[in-house]
C-alpha positions in Angstrom: 0.0 0.0 0.0 1.1 3.5 -0.7 0.4 6.6 1.3 -1.3 9.7 -0.1 -1.7 13.2 1.2 -4.7 15.1 -0.1 -5.4 18.8 0.4 -8.7 20.6 0.5 -9.7 24.2 0.7 -13.0 24.4 2.7 -14.5 27.8 3.3 -17.0 28.0 6.0 -16.6 24.4 7.2 -16.5 23.4 10.9 -15.1 20.5 12.8 -18.3 18.5 12.7 -18.3 18.6 8.9 -14.7 17.6 8.8 -15.5 14.6 11.1 -18.3 13.6 8.8 -16.0 13.7 5.8 -13.3 11.7 7.6 -16.0 9.1 8.6 -17.1 8.8 4.9 -13.5 8.4 3.8 -12.9 5.8 6.5 -15.6 3.7 5.0 -14.4 4.1 1.4 -13.6 0.8 -0.4 -9.9 0.3 -1.0 -8.8 3.2 1.1 -7.4 3.2 4.7 -8.0 6.4 6.5 -4.8 7.3 8.6 -5.2 10.9 9.8 -6.6 14.3 9.1 -5.0 17.6 10.0 -6.9 20.9 9.6 -6.6 24.6 10.1 -10.0 26.3 10.0 -8.4 29.8 10.1 -6.6 29.0 6.8 -9.6 26.9 5.6 -7.3 24.0 4.8 -7.6 20.2 5.5 -4.9 17.7 4.9 -5.8 14.0 4.9 -3.4 11.0 5.0 -4.7 7.8 3.5 -3.3 4.5 2.3 -4.4 2.8 -1.0 -3.1 0.8 -3.9 -3.0 3.8 -6.2 -3.8 7.5 -6.5 -6.8 6.5 -8.8 -8.3 4.6 -5.9 -8.1 7.7 -3.6 -9.5 9.9 -6.4 -12.4 7.5 -6.9 -13.1 7.4 -3.1 -13.3 11.2 -3.1 -15.7 11.2 -6.1 -17.9 8.5 -4.5 -18.5 10.7 -1.4 -18.6 14.0 -3.4 -15.6 15.4 -1.6 -13.7 17.9 -3.7 -9.9 18.3 -3.3 -7.2 20.6 -4.4 -4.5 17.9 -4.8 -3.7 14.3 -4.1 0.0 13.4 -3.8 1.7 10.1 -3.1 4.0 10.7 -0.1 6.7 8.8 1.9 6.7 8.8 5.7 9.5 9.1 8.2 8.7 7.8 11.6 10.6 8.0 14.9 11.7 4.4 14.3 13.5 5.5 11.1 15.7 8.0 13.0 19.1 6.9 14.3 
């Protein structure tokens, strides 16, 4: 599985709407929801997911009618990777 970071610009959205979107993505076939980071002041949401391909993530967004600015495959460095 690869990891993907998607970015959303969401004017006028509150925490409850973000939770609903995360729940919908959590149930999307072929996608594992990992985390969501948001800044309501900047109207930005960043979601980290795992899937077989970027197309699977794009389709999951389309299936739940969740627009996005970008989806990028990313690599992760964890504390266990540090010497």
